C-alpha positions, -999 to 999 in steps of 0.1 A, spaced: 113 593 -295 137 587 -325 120 580 -358 139 548 -362 126 534 -329 91 545 -338 94 527 -371 107 495 -354 78 495 -329 52 500 -357 68 471 -376 67 449 -345 30 457 -340 22 448 -376 40 414 -374 16 385 -379 17 358 -352 39 328 -359 22 299 -377 6 272 -356 19 237 -350 55 250 -346 53 252 -308 52 221 -287 18 227 -270 0 234 -303 11 201 -319 -15 173 -321 -17 151 -291 -6 115 -298 2 89 -272 40 83 -269 54 48 -264 65 40 -229 104 38 -229 119 3 -229 142 -2 -199 163 -32 -188 145 -32 -155 110 -25 -165 92 -4 -138 57 -14 -128 44 22 -134 49 37 -169 55 71 -153 88 58 -138 100 47 -172 98 83 -185 114 96 -153 142 70 -154 151 78 -190 157 115 -180 178 105 -150 200 81 -169 207 107 -195 222 129 -168 239 101 -150 215 102 -120 196 76 -100 164 79 -80 164 82 -43 153 53 -20 117 48 -11 104 68 19 93 51 50 57 41 55 50 67 82 64 94 59 44 81 29 10 81 47 16 116 60 26 128 26 -4 111 9 -28 123 35 -18 160 31 -17 156 -6 -51 140 -11 -69 153 20 -50 185 32 -52 169 67 -28 149 88 -34 111 93 -44 100 127 -21 78 149 -45 48 143 -43 53 106 -5 55 106 -2 23 128 -26 4 106 -7 12 74 28 7 89 18 -27 102 -1 -38 71 21 -64 54 -2 -70 24 17 -65 -10 -10 -40 -21 -13 -21 12 -2 12 -3 -25 8 -34 -54 1 -12 -46 31 10 -45 53 -21 -79 40 -33 -95 45 2 -83 80 2 -95 88 -33 -129 75 -22 -131 98 8 -151 131 7 -120 148 21 -104 143 -14 -129 166 -31 -125 193 -5 -87 193 -10 -86 192 -48 -117 214 -51 -97 241 -33 -70 238 -59 -95 243 -87 -110 273 -69 -75 289 -68 -72 285 -106 -106 300 -114 -103 329 -88 -134 321 -69 -146 345 -42 -178 352 -22 -177 390 -28 -176 411 -60 -142 429 -53 -133 464 -65 -141 494 -42 -177 484 -34 -169 448 -24 -204 436 -20 -214 401 -9 -223 372 -31 -244 352 -7 -253 326 -34 -218 319 -48 -213 289 -26 -233 263 -46 -206 266 -73 -179 258 -47 -199 228 -35 -204 217 -71 -166 217 -77 -161 196 -45 -189 172 -55 -175 169 -91 -141 159 -78 -155 134 -53 -177 117 -79 -148 117 -104 -170 134 -130 -156 128 -165 -133 157 -173 -149 166 -206 -183 167 -188 -167 189 -161 -156 214 -188 -190 214 -206 -210 219 -175 -190 249 -163 -192 267 -196 -227 258 -208 -243 233 -184 -275 253 -184 -278 248 -222 -263 213 -226 -278 197 -195 -310 218 -187 -326 190 -166 -296 186 -143 -294 211 -114 -256 210 -118 -260 224 -153 -270 259 -140 -248 257 -108 -216 249 -127 -218 281 -148 -207 299 -117 -173 292 -132 -177 319 -159 -187 345 -133 -164 334 -105 -140 364 -108 -143 400 -95 -171 423 -108 -172 460 -108 -205 469 -90 -200 506 -96 -193 503 -133 -220 477 -139 -248 491 -118 -243 527 -110 -227 540 -143 -252 554 -168 -259 535 -199 -244 548 -231 -212 562 -215 -177 553 -225 -169 542 -190 -199 517 -191 -185 502 -223 -150 499 -207 -165 482 -177 -182 456 -199 -152 450 -220 -131 444 -189 -158 420 -176 -158 400 -208 -120 400 -208 -121 383 -173 -144 356 -187 -121 350 -217 -90 349 -196 -106 326 -170 -118 302 -196 -88 299 -219 -62 301 -191 -80 275 -170 -89 249 -196 -61 254 -222 -32 272 -204 -30 299 -231 -28 337 -225 -53 346 -252 -63 378 -233 -28 392 -242 -43 398 -277 -69 423 -264 -50 454 -276 -28 439 -303 -19 406 -319 -2 384 -293 35 392 -292 46 356 -286 18 332 -296 -1 328 -329 -33 345 -316 -45 376 -335 -67 402 -319 -95 391 -342 -95 357 -326 -95 372 -291 -127 392 -299 -143 361 -314 -140 347 -278 -154 379 -263 -184 375 -287 -190 341 -271 -197 359 -238 -215 389 -253 -248 378 -237 -235 369 -203 -245 388 -172 -235 380 -136 -262 375 -111 -283 351 -90 -303 326 -109 -327 298 -97 -319 262 -101 -340 231 -94 -339 220 -57 -355 191 -38 -388 210 -34 -388 228 -68 -413 205 -85 -439 210 -57 -433 248 -57 -436 249 -95 -469 230 -94 -483 253 -68 -472 285 -86 -488 272 -118 -520 266 -99 -518 301 -84 -513 316 -119 -545 299 -130 -565 312 -100 -552 347 -106 -562 345 -142 -597 335 -132 -599 363 -106 -588 388 -132 -616 377 -155 -642 381 -127 -628 415 -118 -632 426 -154 -669 415 -154 -675 433 -121 -658 465 -135 -682 465 -164 -713 466 -141 -734 498 -143 -763 515 -125 -774 552 -120 -756 554 -86 -723 543 -103 -728 568 -131 -732 596 -105 -701 586 -86 -680 582 -118 -691 618 -127 -680 631 -93 -647 612 -96 -641 629 -131 -648 663 -117 -625 658 -87 -597 645 -110 -601 676 -133 -600 699 -102 -568 683 -90 -553 686 -125 -562 723 -125 -544 731 -93 -512 752 -97 -480 732 -97 -462 728 -64 -434 753 -59 -400 744 -72 -383 728 -42 -347 727 -29 -329 695 -38 -327 671 -8 -295 668 13 -307 636 30 -322 601 22 -344 595 52 -346 565 76 -330 531 68 -333 501 91 -307 475 98 -300 450 69 -313 415 71 -309 383 50 -345 374 54 -376 394 44 -396 383 75 -376 402 101 -400 428 117 -387 464 118 -404 495 132 -398 533 134 -418 557 156 -422 595 161 -431 612 193 -453 643 187 -447 655 223 -484 655 233 -518 641 223 -528 660 191 -558 656 167 -544 639 135 -561 644 102 -539 623 80 -505 606 78 -482 607 47 -455 581 41 -431 595 16 -411 568 -2 -373 572 -6 -354 577 -37 -318 579 -24 -294 605 -35 -267 578 -41 -292 554 -58 -312 579 -79 -327 552 -102 -345 534 -74 -379 550 -67 -397 535 -37 -364 523 -22 -369 503 9 -407 507 11 -420 476 29 -441 450 12 -462 445 42 -467 470 70 -491 485 97 -494 521 109 -505 527 145 -514 557 167 -510 554 204 -505 573 237 -482 545 249 -445 547 237 -444 509 236 -476 508 215 -491 481 237 -525 497 232 -530 515 199 -554 524 170 -544 506 138 -547 532 111 -536 510 82 -531 472 81 -514 459 50 -499 428 67 -520 402 50 -508 406 15 -481 425 -4 -486 463 -8 -476 476 -43 -445 496 -43 -456 533 -45 -426 545 -64 -423 582 -59 -460 587 -48 -467 593 -11 -490 569 7 -517 590 23 -538 577 52 -569 595 65 -570 593 103 -594 616 122 -580 604 156 -559 618 183 -526 605 196 -490 612 206 -470 584 190 -471 572 154 -454 539 146 -448 523 112 -440 485 115 -427 466 85 -436 429 86 -421 420 52 -390 439 41 -381 453 6 -357 432 -15 -326 453 -22 -300 430 -40 -292 399 -19 -306 413 13 -337 431 28 -343 466 43 -370 490 54 -366 526 44 -388 558 43 -378 592 32 -402 612 53 -431 606 77 -455 635 79 -484 638 104 -509 665 95 -528 682 124 -549 714 116 -533 716 82 -497 716 95 -470 689 95 -465 684 133 -440 656 128 -413 681 115 -383 678 137 -400 654 162 -380 628 182 -376 595 163 -370 560 178 -366 527 159 -359 491 164 -326 497 146 -311 522 121 -279 522 100 -271 558 109 -246 563 81 -241 588 53 -274 602 41 -294 579 63 -305 586 99 -336 585 121 -336 623 123 -338 625 85 -372 609 87 -387 642 99 -363 668 84 -388 680 57 -370 664 28 -384 637 5 -349 624 -4 -354 642 -37 -367 677 -28 -376 698 2 -413 694 11 -437 723 18 -438 731 55 -476 731 55 -500 710 36 -518 722 5 -553 720 20 -572 723 -13 -551 695 -28 -554 672 2 -592 679 4 -596 668 -32 -575 637 -27 -595 628 4 -627 634 -17 -613 610 -43 -607 583 -17 -642 587 -3 -657 584 -37 -637 553 -45 -649 537 -13 -685 546 -22 -680 532 -57 -666 499 -42 -697 495 -20 -720 503 -49 -703 477 -71 -705 451 -43 -743 455 -41 -746 446 -78 -726 414 -77 -748 383 -81 -745 354 -56 -729 330 -80 -701 355 -89 -697 364 -52 -693 327 -42 -669 320 -71 -648 350 -61 -648 339 -25 -638 303 -35 -609 315 -56 -598 339 -29 -598 310 -4 -579 288 -28 -554 315 -34 -549 320 3 -544 283 9 -518 281 -19 -499 312 -7 -499 297 28 -485 264 15 -459 282 -5 -446 299 27 -439 264 42 -419 253 11 -382 263 10 -375 290 -15 -362 280 -49 -324 277 -44 -302 303 -62 -267 304 -74 -245 333 -85 -239 322 -120 -245 331 -157 -277 351 -163 -283 349 -201 -295 379 -221 -295 390 -257 -259 392 -269 -245 427 -276 -226 432 -308 -188 428 -303 -163 447 -325 -126 443 -328 -112 473 -309 -81 491 -322 -56 488 -294 -84 477 -271 -100 512 -271 -138 511 -269 -138 544 -287 -121 529 -317 -143 500 -328 -135 481 -360 -149 450 -377 -178 431 -362 -165 399 -344 -186 367 -347 -184 340 -320 -156 316 -325 -124 301 -311 -87 301 -318 -74 292 -353 -40 283 -339 -54 251 -323 -56 224 -350 -83 197 -348 -117 210 -337 -133 236 -360 -128 271 -345 -155 286 -367 -188 283 -349 -221 278 -367 -244 303 -350 -281 304 -359 -296 338 -349 -285 354 -317 -292 326 -292 -268 333 -263 -264 298 -249 -255 282 -282 -223 303 -283 -211 289 -250 -222 254 -259 -200 255 -290 -170 269 -271 -175 242 -245 -176 214 -271 -146 229 -289 -125 230 -257 -136 195 -246 -130 180 -280 -105 150 -278 -86 166 -307 -79 198 -287 -43 191 -274 -41 220 -250 -71 209 -229 -57 175 -219 -21 187 -215 -32 215 -193 -51 194 -168 -26 166 -167 1 192 -159 -21 208 -131 -25 174 -115 13 168 -116 19 203 -102 -2 198 -71 14 164 -64 50 174 -68 49 211 -61 59 220 -96 44 210 -129 61 193 -158 55 227 -172 62 251 -144 40 278 -158 6 260 -156 -14 289 -171 10 296 -199 19 269 -225 28 296 -250 63 308 -260 65 331 -230 60 302 -207 83 272 -199 89 241 -219 80 208 -203 108 190 -184 94 156 -197 74 163 -228 67 126 -236 55 120 -201 32 150 -202 16 138 -235 13 102 -221 -5 115 -190 -27 138 -212 -37 108 -233 -45 88 -202 -68 116 -190 -84 121 -224 -90 84 -230 -101 75 -195 -117 108 -185 -109 101 -149 -89 124 -127 -88 98 -99 -72 74 -123 -45 100 -130 -40 106 -93 -36 69 -87 -10 66 -115 10 95 -101 10 87 -64 18 50 -70 49 58 -90 83 53 -75 90 89 -83 63 100 -59 73 76 -32 109 86 -30 126 101 0 130 139 0 165 141 14 190 162 -4 219 145 -22 247 169 -29 260 149 -58 227 149 -76 220 186 -67 252 196 -86 238 181 -117 201 191 -112 198 217 -85 162 224 -92 152 187 -91 135 190 -125 145 154 -132 129 142 -100 159 123 -85 141 129 -51 107 139 -39 102 176 -33 98 187 3 67 210 5 54 236 30 18 233 39 -5 258 23 -25 282 44 -57 261 45 -39 229 54 -21 246 83 -54 259 97 -72 226 91 -43 206 105 -43 227 137 -81 221 141 -77 184 135 -48 181 160 -67 201 187 -97 179 182 -120 207 171 -122 201 133 -159 201 122 -163 180 91 -198 190 80 -198 196 43 -214 222 20 -237 251 24 -231 289 29 -196 298 40 -188 305 76 -176 340 84 -143 348 101 -152 386 102 -177 411 115 -198 424 87 -214 457 83 -233 466 52 -227 502 40 -221 522 8 -189 502 8 -193 471 30 -170 466 60 -153 433 68 -136 434 102 -113 404 109 -103 416 143 -134 402 162 -120 370 177 -155 358 187 -161 351 150 -133 325 149 -137 308 183 -170 290 177 -179 255 163 -193 268 130 -159 285 123 -141 252 129 -152 237 96 -126 231 69 -112 263 55 -125 256 20 -159 264 33 -151 299 46 -167 330 32 -139 345 11 -136 383 9 -117 398 -20 -109 433 -7 -101 424 29 -82 391 31 -81 371 64 -48 383 80 -38 349 94 -43 330 61 -28 359 40 4 357 61 6 320 51 4 328 13 -33 321 8 -45 326 -28 -57 361 -37 -93 355 -50 -91 385 -73 -66 369 -96 -63 335 -112 -37 316 -90 -24 285 -108 7 286 -85 7 299 -50 36 319 -36 57 300 -10 75 324 12 93 321 46 89 353 66 91 365 101 54 375 99 45 338 94 64 328 126 46 356 145 12 346 132 17 309 142 29 320 176 6 348 185 -26 348 164 -56 344 187 -67 314 167 -34 296 174 -35 306 211 -70 292 216 -64 260 196 -32 254 217 -54 255 247 -79 230 231 -50 208 221 -37 208 257 -72 200 270 -74 170 246 -41 157 259 -51 161 295 -84 143 289 -65 114 274 -38 109 300 -27 124 333 10 116 330 31 146 316 55 125 295 26 105 280 9 138 271 40 150 252 42 116 235 6 118 224 11 154 212 39 143 189 18 114 176 -11 137 168 8 166 153 38 150 137 28 114 131 57 100 152 69 95 187 93 120 203 129 110 209 140 107 245 157 141 244 126 157 228 104 142 254 125 153 283 129 188 270 93 194 262 80 178 294 102 202 314 90 231 293 54 222 299 60 219 336 75 254 337 53 273 312 21 251 310 9 225 286 -8 250 262 25 267 257 42 234 249 14 227 224 19 261 208 56 252 204 48 220 186 25 238 162 55 261 154 79 233 146 91 232 110 82 195 110 45 204 115 44 229 86 66 209 61 59 176 45 87 152 35 
């Protein structure tokens, strides 16, 4: 590279950011005066719009018809079509305020929160899986989604909405929404491999964490303030006055944030908390009694303790086991469940009845999860020996089904048997908690007969098995512990000494029991009974609800990184905000290292009435979703690399309305009752010559339905839309958990069922494998912040609307709905138009489609209606 060019680049890199207050978005926010016009409009918005039109010699378009208006408003505020009854009622309502009352009824409907909550989830890149190459599930992410919908429906003050999402757990600790709302900070993708599987202290681990914090910074500042602060990660921002030092101050705010499931108060939390407190008290009393009992002494105990000491010394003196070959397998792994109480069993067939001396259950430590000793070992289980392959009659060798068995880690569980049998079955009654699911796994099951492991290579059956990678039923008896190869025969001396230890311990327990006085015995029994009662009651109380949200920890030190390189750390960065924003103090007052205080101060800084970007940003987003384009058409970038506002005074007036009233519903009402919003969308060539992009709003923009609205509208028209709200997302895929989970969208049975006919906002959203039908219609990518959706017109969309199994089946349901309503063919077509398009067909349309239905069937005619441009576009 020429030296002159190198020098120029270095000079550019060293340039300080431009001073603040010189760019429009960074100037203080003051309410502009509403323009004075000869014909003063009822809505101040129209005064600002009219001034812009008059300056270019333009006039607004006439008002749209009532049927058009209610359809426009219904899709805008609900994402759903109006019913024929609703259309007729509005069209025939002659009250002067009929439109205003319609707007207010719609804003009061729960459908509003579902529609506008979806917009917010786009912006914050919400998803129900982690993303990256191991795109694992987040089964507790949905409470945040429900919180967003609930917040919009309740018209939560916008400053409270901000504070809750950044630091609700700190600022509002007694409100369940306080913890739930922090799902915002962790809504984006998360690198499971880098965060969980990479070793601590490595460069790659530090890179992963830096990228994770960058996502939190970008999500926060882009969403609430429409600034690209994350562009200052590797150097001072090239366009805006944001130095790298300020960026790392923001990273320091999130230096103590981890992502994970956290409990929040539910309807039964107080009862559960009281019982758990009582249980802790009982356990403390039982521990004290156990200590008193352990201190009891007599000659018999002294003798037994001496024998135990000798046996322990003899075991310690045995030669070490031979160095073993590293394992090539993990062992047996059951199917995966979302509840711990799903019974699982695995069984070996010894081929014939043999005398069994002992059974060894070797816990797993998987090759691919080496830091997990005791992987999959059940919390409660039984071991049986039988001559019946169904184990209908059996000898129970071990019964640990009444209470939780401590996880053995890497130590085998040895069971003395001294019985004969052919089949050995291990049944898990309570499964091991993995991450957000439950499994049963064992590395090896050994059966010792006459000093040999007779289970080696024996046939294995099970209720289920994942049979993938290093896991298989056959690996349960392959002679490997999932860490090393086991000896082919037992070390008899070692086993005899261990058996002697177990016998002595049993003798000691009996001896101790004989020394306990009646009062202590009764007290212990009473406490055990109370403990059992409480544990039984706890099982009947729903578990404490959880949400995937912020999990606080001690903040890590954050340093300014030279060119963003974790191997080139510089000065220590203290938590703070952006100096380019005038008004609220960006220098935080941090006492000690309390994590939550950092987020609370950032939340208050962003929600401060003096922060101009916060209020401009949200006012612009509202305008964007109503008109299809914001007053600033780069909603996430109010910096110099973004666009300037088409109507800066109007934007500031709307921002002040939001700031001073705090109500988004008020902002919606202002916008949709404006003449600008109620205009026709017809093109006017004369106006288009002056303003081809309609930035001055001389007409309403014609909009294509987004993916969710298409799917929801199809369900509404077919009569199958299920309006139940909230809860875990429904799945439009077949799921198989694996090293890298599988999400298969080709299984149509997953889409053709009532629980899958809920509104699309409630679906389980997968990052790595998007739903093909919704993706073809430009659904948002949950891996990236999506302030503006792509709007494309492609052949693939036409093919999806024509041939996707969902569309084919819903066309059949639509036809059945029409046939149930009327037997006359022409009336069926008329009703189809009314339901799908909000109008009656013309005579030519009726005749053509009636003839088409007669020839090809009514479902085909319904499919044709679903594919009309008029169905997918809103005037």
